[in-house]
C-alpha positions as CSV (number, residue, x, y, z in Angstrom):
1,M,11.4,-18.1,1.1
2,S,7.9,-19.8,2.8
3,P,6.0,-18.0,5.7
4,R,7.0,-18.9,8.9
5,I,6.8,-17.7,12.3
6,L,9.2,-19.3,14.5
7,A,8.1,-17.9,18.1
8,P,5.9,-20.3,20.2
9,V,2.4,-19.4,19.9
10,A,1.7,-18.9,23.3
11,I,4.3,-16.0,23.6
12,L,3.2,-14.4,20.1
13,V,-0.3,-14.3,21.1
14,A,0.6,-12.6,24.4
15,A,2.5,-9.8,23.0
16,L,0.2,-9.4,19.9
17,L,-3.2,-9.6,20.9
18,A,-2.7,-8.4,25.1
19,G,-3.1,-4.6,25.7
20,C,-3.8,-3.2,22.6
21,T,-5.6,-0.5,23.2
22,T,-2.6,1.6,24.9
23,P,0.0,1.6,21.5
24,P,3.2,0.0,22.7
25,S,6.4,2.0,22.3
26,P,8.3,1.0,18.6
27,P,10.9,-1.0,18.4
28,A,14.7,0.8,17.6
29,G,15.1,1.7,14.3
30,S,11.2,1.2,13.6
31,P,9.9,3.7,11.5
32,A,8.2,6.2,14.5
33,S,11.8,6.6,15.5
34,T,13.7,7.3,11.6
35,P,12.9,10.2,8.9
36,A,9.9,10.0,6.5
37,P,11.1,9.4,3.1
38,N,8.3,11.9,2.1
39,A,9.6,14.7,3.8
40,P,7.5,18.3,3.7
41,S,8.8,20.8,1.4
42,G,8.0,23.5,3.8
43,R,4.2,23.8,2.7
44,G,1.5,23.5,5.6
45,P,-1.4,20.7,4.5
46,V,-2.1,21.2,1.1
47,Q,-5.0,20.4,-1.0
48,P,-5.9,19.9,-5.3
49,A,-6.5,23.3,-7.0
50,G,-7.3,23.4,-10.8
51,D,-8.2,20.6,-13.0
52,P,-6.2,16.9,-13.1
53,V,-4.3,16.8,-16.5
54,E,-3.3,13.6,-18.2
55,V,0.0,12.2,-17.6
56,A,-0.3,8.9,-19.3
57,T,-3.6,6.8,-21.1
58,G,-4.5,3.6,-22.7
59,L,-2.9,1.4,-19.4
60,T,-4.9,-2.1,-18.8
61,S,-6.5,-2.5,-15.1
62,P,-2.8,-0.6,-13.3
63,W,-1.9,-1.3,-9.7
64,S,0.8,0.2,-8.7
65,V,3.1,2.8,-10.0
66,V,6.9,3.7,-8.5
67,L,8.8,6.8,-9.9
68,L,12.5,6.0,-10.9
69,P,15.2,8.2,-9.9
70,E,15.3,12.2,-10.7
71,S,18.8,11.7,-11.5
72,E,18.6,9.1,-13.8
73,V,15.5,10.0,-15.9
74,P,12.7,12.6,-14.9
75,G,9.7,12.5,-14.3
76,E,9.9,8.6,-15.3
77,A,7.9,5.4,-13.5
78,L,7.2,1.8,-13.7
79,V,3.8,0.7,-13.8
80,S,2.6,-3.0,-12.7
81,E,-1.2,-3.7,-15.0
82,R,-2.9,-6.6,-12.7
83,D,-4.5,-8.3,-15.3
84,T,-1.5,-8.7,-17.7
85,G,0.7,-8.9,-15.4
86,V,2.7,-6.5,-17.9
87,I,5.6,-3.6,-16.6
88,Q,5.0,-0.7,-18.1
89,H,7.6,2.0,-18.5
90,L,6.6,5.1,-18.0
91,G,8.5,8.0,-20.1
92,S,8.5,11.9,-19.3
93,D,6.8,12.7,-22.2
94,G,3.7,10.0,-21.1
95,T,5.0,7.2,-23.7
96,L,4.7,3.8,-22.5
97,T,6.4,0.9,-23.6
98,A,6.3,-2.7,-21.8
99,L,9.1,-3.5,-20.2
100,G,8.1,-7.0,-19.8
101,T,6.0,-9.6,-18.3
102,V,6.8,-10.9,-14.7
103,P,6.6,-14.7,-14.9
104,G,4.5,-16.9,-12.5
105,V,1.6,-14.2,-12.7
106,V,-1.6,-15.9,-12.6
107,P,-4.7,-13.2,-13.0
108,G,-8.0,-13.9,-11.5
109,G,-10.8,-12.1,-10.0
110,E,-8.7,-9.0,-7.5
111,G,-5.4,-10.8,-8.0
112,G,-2.3,-11.2,-10.0
113,L,0.2,-8.7,-10.7
114,M,0.1,-6.5,-7.6
115,G,2.2,-3.6,-5.6
116,L,5.3,-2.4,-6.8
117,A,8.5,-1.2,-4.8
118,L,12.0,-0.2,-5.7
119,L,15.5,-0.5,-4.1
120,E,18.7,0.0,-5.0
121,D,21.7,-0.5,-2.6
122,S,25.3,-2.7,-2.7
123,T,24.0,-5.3,-4.4
124,G,22.3,-3.5,-7.3
125,R,18.9,-2.2,-8.5
126,W,16.0,-4.0,-7.9
127,L,12.3,-4.3,-8.5
128,Y,10.0,-6.3,-6.2
129,A,6.9,-7.2,-7.5
130,Y,3.8,-9.0,-4.9
131,F,1.5,-10.8,-7.0
132,T,-0.8,-13.7,-7.6
133,A,0.4,-17.2,-8.4
134,A,-0.3,-20.2,-9.5
135,S,-0.7,-22.0,-5.9
136,D,0.3,-18.5,-3.6
137,N,0.8,-14.8,-4.0
138,R,4.2,-14.7,-3.3
139,I,7.1,-11.1,-3.6
140,V,10.3,-11.4,-6.0
141,R,12.5,-8.8,-6.5
142,M,14.5,-8.5,-10.5
143,P,17.3,-7.3,-10.9
144,L,16.8,-3.7,-12.8
145,G,19.4,-3.6,-15.3
146,E,20.7,-0.5,-18.0
147,G,18.3,0.5,-20.7
148,L,15.5,-1.1,-17.4
149,S,16.4,-4.3,-18.2
150,L,14.3,-6.6,-16.1
151,G,16.2,-10.0,-14.8
152,E,15.0,-13.2,-13.8
153,P,13.1,-13.3,-10.8
154,E,14.5,-14.3,-6.8
155,E,11.7,-15.0,-4.2
156,V,11.3,-13.1,-1.6
157,L,8.4,-14.5,0.4
158,T,6.2,-17.5,-1.0
159,G,3.5,-18.7,0.1
160,L,0.9,-16.5,1.4
161,A,-2.5,-17.8,1.0
162,K,-4.6,-16.6,-2.4
163,A,-8.4,-15.9,-2.9
164,R,-10.2,-14.2,-5.7
165,T,-10.7,-12.2,-3.6
166,H,-9.0,-10.3,-0.1
167,N,-5.6,-10.7,-2.0
168,G,-4.1,-7.0,-0.1
169,G,-0.9,-6.6,-2.3
170,R,1.1,-3.3,-1.0
171,I,4.9,-3.4,-0.5
172,A,6.9,-0.4,0.1
173,F,10.0,0.5,1.3
174,G,10.6,2.1,5.2
175,P,12.2,4.7,6.3
176,D,13.8,2.2,8.3
177,G,15.0,0.5,5.0
178,M,12.6,-2.6,6.2
179,L,10.3,-3.7,3.1
180,Y,6.6,-4.0,4.4
181,A,3.8,-5.6,3.1
182,T,0.1,-5.5,3.3
183,V,-1.4,-9.0,2.9
184,G,-5.7,-10.0,3.0
185,D,-6.7,-12.2,4.7
186,A,-7.8,-14.2,1.0
187,T,-11.6,-14.9,2.4
188,S,-11.0,-17.0,5.4
189,R,-11.5,-14.8,8.5
190,E,-9.8,-16.5,11.0
191,S,-6.2,-16.5,9.8
192,A,-6.6,-12.0,10.3
193,Q,-6.4,-13.5,14.2
194,D,-3.8,-16.5,13.7
195,P,-0.8,-15.6,15.1
196,Q,0.6,-19.0,12.2
197,S,-0.9,-17.3,9.5
198,L,0.8,-14.2,7.4
199,N,-2.1,-13.8,5.5
200,G,-4.4,-10.4,7.4
201,K,-1.7,-9.2,8.7
202,I,0.7,-6.4,7.7
203,L,4.4,-8.0,7.5
204,R,8.2,-6.6,8.2
205,M,11.0,-8.2,6.5
206,T,14.4,-7.3,5.4
207,P,15.1,-6.3,1.4
208,T,15.6,-10.5,1.4
209,G,12.7,-11.3,3.1
210,E,13.9,-12.7,6.6
211,A,12.9,-11.1,10.2
212,P,14.7,-8.1,11.9
213,G,15.6,-9.0,15.1
214,D,13.6,-5.8,16.0
215,N,10.3,-7.0,14.9
216,P,8.1,-7.3,17.7
217,L,8.3,-11.0,18.1
218,R,12.2,-12.6,17.1
219,G,11.4,-14.6,14.1
220,S,8.3,-13.4,12.9
221,L,7.2,-11.3,9.9
222,V,4.0,-10.1,11.1
223,Y,4.2,-6.2,12.5
224,S,0.4,-5.7,13.1
225,M,-2.6,-8.1,12.5
226,G,-6.1,-8.3,12.5
227,H,-6.4,-6.6,9.0
228,R,-9.0,-8.1,6.1
229,N,-7.9,-6.6,3.2
230,P,-4.9,-3.6,3.7
231,Q,-3.9,-2.4,0.9
232,G,-2.6,1.1,1.2
233,L,0.7,1.8,3.5
234,A,2.4,5.6,4.3
235,W,4.7,7.3,6.8
236,D,4.2,10.7,7.6
237,A,7.1,13.4,8.7
238,A,7.6,11.7,11.8
239,G,8.1,8.2,10.6
240,Q,4.8,6.9,11.6
241,L,3.1,4.3,9.8
242,Y,-0.2,4.4,8.6
243,A,-2.2,1.8,5.9
244,A,-5.8,1.9,4.4
245,E,-8.3,-0.9,4.7
246,F,-11.3,-2.6,2.8
247,G,-14.0,-3.6,5.5
248,Q,-16.5,-5.7,4.6
249,D,-20.2,-4.1,4.6
250,T,-19.6,-1.7,7.1
251,W,-16.6,1.0,7.1
252,D,-13.9,1.4,5.5
253,E,-10.9,1.6,7.8
254,V,-7.2,4.4,8.2
255,N,-5.4,2.4,11.0
256,R,-2.0,4.2,12.8
257,I,0.1,1.2,12.7
258,V,1.6,0.3,15.7
259,P,4.5,-2.8,16.0
260,G,2.4,-5.8,17.6
261,G,-1.6,-3.9,17.3
262,N,-4.2,-5.9,17.0
263,Y,-6.7,-3.9,14.0
264,G,-10.0,-6.1,15.6
265,W,-10.8,-8.2,11.7
266,P,-12.7,-10.0,12.4
267,E,-14.2,-9.6,15.7
268,V,-14.7,-5.8,15.0
269,E,-15.4,-3.8,11.7
270,G,-14.6,0.2,12.4
271,A,-14.4,2.0,15.9
272,A,-15.5,0.1,18.9
273,G,-13.8,0.7,21.4
274,A,-13.3,-3.4,22.3
275,E,-10.6,-4.1,24.4
276,G,-7.6,-5.6,23.5
277,Y,-8.3,-4.1,19.7
278,I,-7.0,-0.5,18.1
279,D,-9.4,1.5,16.5
280,P,-9.2,3.5,12.7
281,V,-8.6,7.2,13.1
282,A,-10.5,7.6,10.4
283,Q,-13.7,5.8,9.0
284,W,-16.2,5.6,6.0
285,A,-19.6,3.9,5.0
286,T,-18.2,0.8,2.3
287,D,-20.0,2.4,-0.9
288,D,-17.4,6.3,0.2
289,A,-14.2,4.9,-0.3
290,S,-12.9,1.1,-0.8
291,P,-9.7,2.1,0.0
292,S,-6.5,0.9,-2.2
293,A,-3.2,4.2,-1.8
294,L,-2.4,5.9,1.0
295,A,0.1,8.8,0.4
296,Y,1.8,11.4,2.3
297,I,2.6,14.8,1.1
298,D,3.2,17.6,3.7
299,G,1.3,17.2,5.9
300,T,-1.4,15.7,4.7
301,F,-2.4,12.4,3.2
302,F,-4.0,11.4,-0.1
303,L,-6.1,8.2,-0.6
304,A,-7.5,6.1,-3.6
305,G,-11.4,5.5,-3.5
306,L,-12.3,2.7,-5.8
307,G,-15.9,1.4,-5.0
308,G,-15.8,5.6,-3.7
309,E,-15.2,6.7,-7.3
310,R,-12.6,9.9,-5.5
311,V,-9.7,11.1,-4.1
312,W,-10.2,11.2,-0.2
313,A,-7.7,14.3,1.3
314,L,-7.2,13.1,5.1
315,Y,-5.3,16.0,7.8
316,P,-4.1,14.8,11.1
317,M,-6.1,16.0,14.3
318,A,-5.1,17.1,17.2
319,D,-6.6,14.2,19.0
320,G,-5.1,11.7,16.6
321,R,-8.0,11.1,14.2
322,L,-8.2,11.9,10.5
323,D,-10.5,14.5,9.5
324,A,-11.6,13.7,5.7
325,V,-12.4,16.0,2.4
326,A,-13.4,14.0,-0.5
327,W,-12.0,15.8,-4.3
328,F,-13.0,14.6,-7.9
329,E,-16.5,12.6,-6.7
330,G,-17.7,10.7,-9.9
331,E,-15.3,12.2,-12.4
332,F,-12.4,9.5,-13.1
333,G,-14.5,6.9,-11.9
334,R,-12.6,4.3,-10.0
335,V,-8.9,5.3,-8.5
336,R,-6.8,3.1,-7.3
337,E,-3.3,4.6,-7.1
338,V,-1.7,8.1,-5.4
339,L,1.5,8.6,-5.2
340,P,3.5,12.3,-4.8
341,A,4.7,12.8,-8.1
342,A,8.5,14.7,-8.8
343,D,7.1,17.6,-9.9
344,G,5.1,18.6,-6.1
345,T,1.4,17.6,-8.0
346,L,-0.7,14.9,-7.1
347,W,-0.9,11.6,-9.0
348,F,-4.0,9.2,-9.2
349,V,-4.8,6.7,-11.4
350,T,-7.5,5.1,-12.3
351,N,-9.2,1.9,-12.2
352,N,-11.6,1.7,-14.9
353,T,-10.7,-1.2,-16.6
354,D,-10.3,-4.2,-13.6
355,G,-14.1,-5.6,-14.6
356,R,-16.0,-3.7,-11.6
357,G,-15.7,-0.1,-13.4
358,T,-17.2,1.6,-16.1
359,P,-14.1,2.7,-18.9
360,R,-13.8,6.4,-20.5
361,P,-12.8,7.1,-23.3
362,G,-7.8,6.9,-22.9
363,D,-8.7,4.6,-19.4
364,D,-7.4,3.7,-17.4
365,R,-5.5,7.2,-16.9
366,I,-2.6,8.6,-15.1
367,L,-3.6,12.0,-14.3
368,S,-2.1,14.3,-12.5
369,V,-3.0,17.7,-10.5
370,R,-1.7,20.6,-8.4
371,L,-0.6,21.2,-5.0
372,V,-1.7,23.8,-3.0
373,E,-1.9,25.1,0.9
374,L,-4.9,24.4,2.2
375,Q,-7.2,27.2,2.1
376,E,-9.0,27.7,5.3
377,G,-12.8,27.9,5.4
């Protein structure tokens, strides 16, 4: 499916730009009205404890990790490698086996094979991938057969503008069963405020790439706009969506995403208090974060820091903002991915072989760290 926005421009501008300082009520069936996929285990807010241990080593520019169902293969996962286009299978013993190369991936700069998502429905089991092709960024899905065999890709969404930087690339299924995608501005700043462009946006679509009837405007995939290079998606226990976003020179952000919200880029960066734009709930100097993946576990968000070379733990406060605490600063280099593992630990993935880091022995690696309840003081 090629990107398209069917609603008249004037209506779309009014719906997406006007009155966004007060978040609109989500439509029926949106994440804010449905259970979250990562339900709390009964613990309160959590923090890392002890030394991280290696789960896997020897990856090349890993980008995204999805866990396979525990009922089938406990502790196993699939990993995308941005610069090779390869899907790696991670066994429960830490071994890596290449399942295959996604057809059509053309790596370059920050582009290549990026986000993965897994869906099992009445039509079968599907592995979704967001990647850079010869002329665009796109989302495809591939049947995942017996023995984890990869079938031929089917197009879900094509025609997203690509560039050497700002490609976005995260995909995830929300608690409402819809597919969400973070799309960067592909270095075309004006696209983020252009309601006819799908770049600089967070998109929401059905599993086959159509616009859900309860999106902010009928016929449009746009869920929120005014984004520069968002790369993280996570839902809290109430089903509220949050997103992590690279800033330019001043502020990196985590935003609370509301349907039809406008987050300001390129008119504002960080918390500006400007009418018509929604301020972030957390922000950092760009050297401290360069945020990629975002995960939610037991009342706590975890954020992967690339340039910041750390993992951030983020704790919701009464005023809606997030209080940030840094972990593992400089210990493992660039961190691309964070996710809740099946055994209750936090997994995080290094990204030192991506051309911007300094590879260390074993890189790139998946590491695991225990989580315990937050210790006051």
